[in-house]
N, C-alpha and C positions, 0 to 999 in steps of 0.2 A: 504494500500500500504506500503511495507516495504522499508527501505533504503538499501544502498549498503551492509551493514553488516547483513541485514536480521533480525534485532533485534528490530526495533522501527517502528511500523506501523504509517501511516499518518492519522491524524484526521483533516478533512477539514470542515469548517463552511461556507455554501453557503450564509448565510445572510451577514456576514461581510467580507468574503474572506480570513479570517485568517486560518492558518494551524499550527498544533502542532504535535510533535512526542510523541505518547503515549506509555505506557508500554505494554508488552504482558501479557495475551492474550486479544484481543479486537474483538468483533463481526464485521463482514463486513456488509456493506449495510447501510441503513438509520437508525440511532440510536439516541434517545434522551439521552443527557448526561448532567451532572452537569457542569454549566459554570465555576464555581470557580475551580473545579478540572481540567478541560481542560486547562484553561488559566494558570494554575500552571505548565503545562508541557512545555518543550522547544519549542519555537516558530520557525517555519520554515521561515527563512528570505526571501526566494524566493519561495513563494507558486507556485506550478505547475499549474498556471491558465493563460489562454490566454484570453485577452479582445479583442473583435472583433467589429468593427464599420461597419455599413452599409453605403454605398454599399460595399459589400465584397463578395468574392467567397463563404465564409462560409454561406451566406444567400441564395445562389442560387445553390450551389453544395457541401453541407456539406459532403456527402459521399466520394467525391473525396479528401477532405482535411483530412479525418480521419487517413490514414496511416502516414502522416507527424506529426500529433498530437501525435500519439502513439509512433513514433520514438523519439520525443522530450520529452517524459515522461509527457505530459500534461494530467491531470486528470479532469480538470474543464474548462469550457468555459463560459465567461461572455459576453453575447450579449448586446452591447450598442445600444439600439433600436432607430434608427433615425425615424423609422416608425413602428407602431404596426399593423401588417397585417398578412395575411395567410402565406406569405413567411417566416416571423419570426417563426411562429408556426411550419411549415414544417421543417425548419432547426433545431429547438430545439428538435423536435421529433426524427430526425435522430441521432443527437448527444447523446440524452438520451438513445436511443435503443443501441447505441454502447458502453454504459457503462460509459459515461462521466457525471459528474455533470454539470448541465446547469442552469445558472441564467440569468436574464434579468435586466438591469438597464435602467431606462427611465425617462424622464420628458415631454414626448409627449402625445398628446391626443389619445384616442382610447382604453385605458385599460378597461373601463367599459364594452365595447362590446367584449373584447377578454379574459377576466379573466377566464371564464369557460374552454376555450380551452387551455389556458396556464397552468391551474391546472393539466392537464394530460401530460404536456410536459416539464415543468421546475421544479427545486427543490426550487427556491426562486425568489422573485421579489424585486428589490430595486427601490423605487420611490423617486425622488428628488424634493424638494420644494426650491424655491428661498429664502424663509423666512418663519418663523413660524406663520405669521399673514396674513390674506387675503389681506388687502390693500397693504402691502409691497410686497407680492408675485406677485400680479397682476401688480404692478408698475414696478417690475424688469423683469417679464417674457417677453421673446422675442415672436414675432408673431407666431413662429412655436411651441412654448411650450404650454403645457396645462395650462389653467387658474385654479384658486384656486378650484372652485366648481367641475370641472371635475377631477382634481387631487385627491381630497378627495373622490369623487364618485368612482374613479378607485381603490383607496386603499381599500375602504370598499367592493367593488365587489371582489377584490382579496382575502381579508380576509374571506369573506363569501363563496368563492369557495374552501377554505381550503388551500390556498397558504401561506406559510410563507412570511411575508413582512418585509423588513427593511426600515425604514423611513430615508432618507438622507435630512438634512436641512442645507442650507448654513448659516454660522455664520456671524455676523457683521464684517466689515473690521477692520484691525488693527487701533488703534487710537480711537475706540469707547469707551466711558467711561465704566469702569468696572461694574458699577451698571446696565447700559443699557444692557451690554453683558449678565449679570446674568439673567436679566428679560427675555431676548429673549431665552436664554437656557432653562429657566424654562417653557416658553411658548411652546417650542418645545417638552419638556418632557411631558407636559400636553397633547399636541396634540397627541403624540404617544400613551399614555394611552387611550385617548378618542377613537382613531381609532382602538385600539385592535391589533396593530402591534407587531411583536416579538422583535423589537429593534430599537434603534435610533443611528444615527451617525451624528455628527456635522462636516461639511466640511468647509474648507477655501473658501472664495468667489473667483470666477474666477478673475484673474488679480493680486491676492496677491501671495506672495512667497509660493511655494509648501511645505507643511508640512504634517506630519501624521495627521489623523483625530483628531479634537480637543476633541472629547469625544465619547464614545461608551458604550451603556448600553443595557441590554436585560431584558425583562420582565420575571419574574419567571414562570417556566413551559413552556417556549417557546420550540419549536422543534429546536434543535441547530445542533451540528456538524454531519456531514456525514463522515463516514469512507468509502473510496472507494477502490475497488479492482484495482490491476494494469491493465492497458489497454492491 
């Protein structure tokens, strides 16, 4: 996608949601690129991404929402999945077929059963853990959120289905001793490598002041940015 000057195509990473302006020429479509090279390009401060939570019209009538997305210059939709079901898959397929980059972010149960279908409908999945260890995750998880075993099973199912997966892990709250924070960050990185995901993002814990992700890393050889055509 080119900017208003027609000189700098947009490179969008569905795993992290980051967008950069690259030099010409660049191939359109799904392309594996060098992360260090891409992150060295100017970052788009307002990526043309729409985050959608269910219940939403996007989940039940995605086709009707497409003209408004195109008019607004949206090139990617991140479906914040309150439920992993066929409605989500149908919406993702419609948006994908329309030429949009589609991602799913979730901490809900159901991913192991839906991973194969999502592999043909979305460009990436982001799975959120409340903590990098089983005991802490299950202690913090709310009743509607996936427990540790199902979360990891869902991640492995998505990876095995060929889906690029970004692991999102909540970081310790402010005030946690530095040594403990480093140990938990190291545990999260170890878990990401163990699961074979494409990257890791450490998030602020809910209820703490909103900040940029505390850290972001990507495994070598991961399938990274997608350059998308204008809608």
